[in-house]
C-alpha positions, -999 to +999 in steps of 0.1 A: +349+455-133+360+475-159+379+458-187+412+480-181+416+464-143+418+425-161+448+414-166+445+375-183+467+347-173+475+313-184+468+287-150+474+254-153+454+231-134+441+195-131+414+186-150+391+168-121+393+202-101+387+228-130+358+200-137+349+203-099+349+244-101+329+243-131+304+223-116+304+246-079+304+277-104+271+263-119+253+255-090+261+287-074+249+308-101+282+322-115+302+320-139+341+304-131+356+335-139+332+355-109+339+319-086+379+322-088+383+358-086+367+348-055+387+324-041+416+349-049+399+373-026+395+350-001+429+334+000+441+376+003+418+381+036+429+348+050+466+360+044+457+397+063+452+375+090+474+356+093+459+327+082+463+300+052+428+292+033+437+254+044+436+267+080+405+281+077+386+257+059+399+235+086+393+251+113+356+255+097+357+216+095+366+215+136+338+233+143+311+219+119+326+186+137+316+194+172+284+208+164+280+173+149+292+155+178+270+173+202+291+202+213+285+239+223+302+270+225+306+285+262+325+308+278+356+292+297+355+306+328+318+300+331+321+263+324+347+258+349+324+278+377+295+258+367+313+222+368+325+233+403+294+242+413+279+209+405+307+190+417+301+206+448+266+201+451+264+168+440+299+147+436+285+113+423+256+126+403+285+149+388+310+122+381+281+096+368+265+126+345+304+133+324+312+090+327+274+085+306+283+115+287+321+097+279+305+065+270+281+084+248+305+102+229+326+070+225+297+052+208+294+077+180+327+060+167+324+026+185+291+021+156+304+046+134+309+017+108+345+028+101+362-002+120+394+003+109+396+043+119+371+043+143+399+048+177+417+071+155+393+093+144+376+098+179+414+103+195+419+130+166+378+145+169+392+148+208+424+165+204+405+188+182+376+195+208+394+199+241+413+229+227+412+247+261+441+217+271+477+235+258+491+199+264+473+165+253+494+141+248+475+108+234+500+076+224+493+043+213+520+018+209+501-018+207+479-026+233+489+004+254+471+036+255+490+070+272+468+100+279+482+131+293+469+163+296+481+193+317+459+230+319+468+255+343+432+270+342+414+236+349+398+234+380+400+202+407+365+198+399+366+199+363+400+180+365+382+151+379+346+154+361+369+153+330+386+124+338+357+104+342+346+115+308+381+103+294+379+071+317+346+057+304+353+067+268+385+051+270+372+018+284+340+020+259+371+012+232+374-020+248+401-007+271+413-014+307+427+013+329+457+004+347+465+037+369+455+069+367+471+099+382+449+133+387+459+165+403+443+195+391+451+206+357+470+176+352+455+140+342+477+110+334+459+079+326+475+044+317+454+016+302+459-017+280+437-035+254+413-061+268+393-066+237+409-068+206+380-066+185+366-034+197+402-013+198+401-008+161 
């Protein structure tokens, strides 16, 4: 970069953040000047895409978290069609597999060791990972839990399979399912805590 292209300005930053930036620059083998300019370029690129840099980072964190939880990306239509085939071939076995997966998914949070936030963490990740449902309402009030999911794209088979996953996950946290209304593309569940020690 030519000297004529450099306009020097003073930026005020918190000392702890600046120290972190200096360390990151050193770890990456570049100068603080280069790192800050890269950061500015990324902000501009993100803005051109209609995103904030925070949103880009947050969405990347969602993908990394999903990958760590055993999720893989796939075509939505393919996923639904394969669910339909499995459900038609052996409904009982398909429901059992999804139920077991719900228990496995919830168990990661129950055994995480962060008891005070395990259910909140589970709920947050589930909402983030289920981006194929335009409406996912997850309400917790005292010992009562209500879940409402709607998606016009869900097939009937996928709706019932996902319900099996959800019910098992919720029950693993110590809830008892009080009622359920399930139709193609619509899932409504109501539950009550039956084990306060496990519900966090």
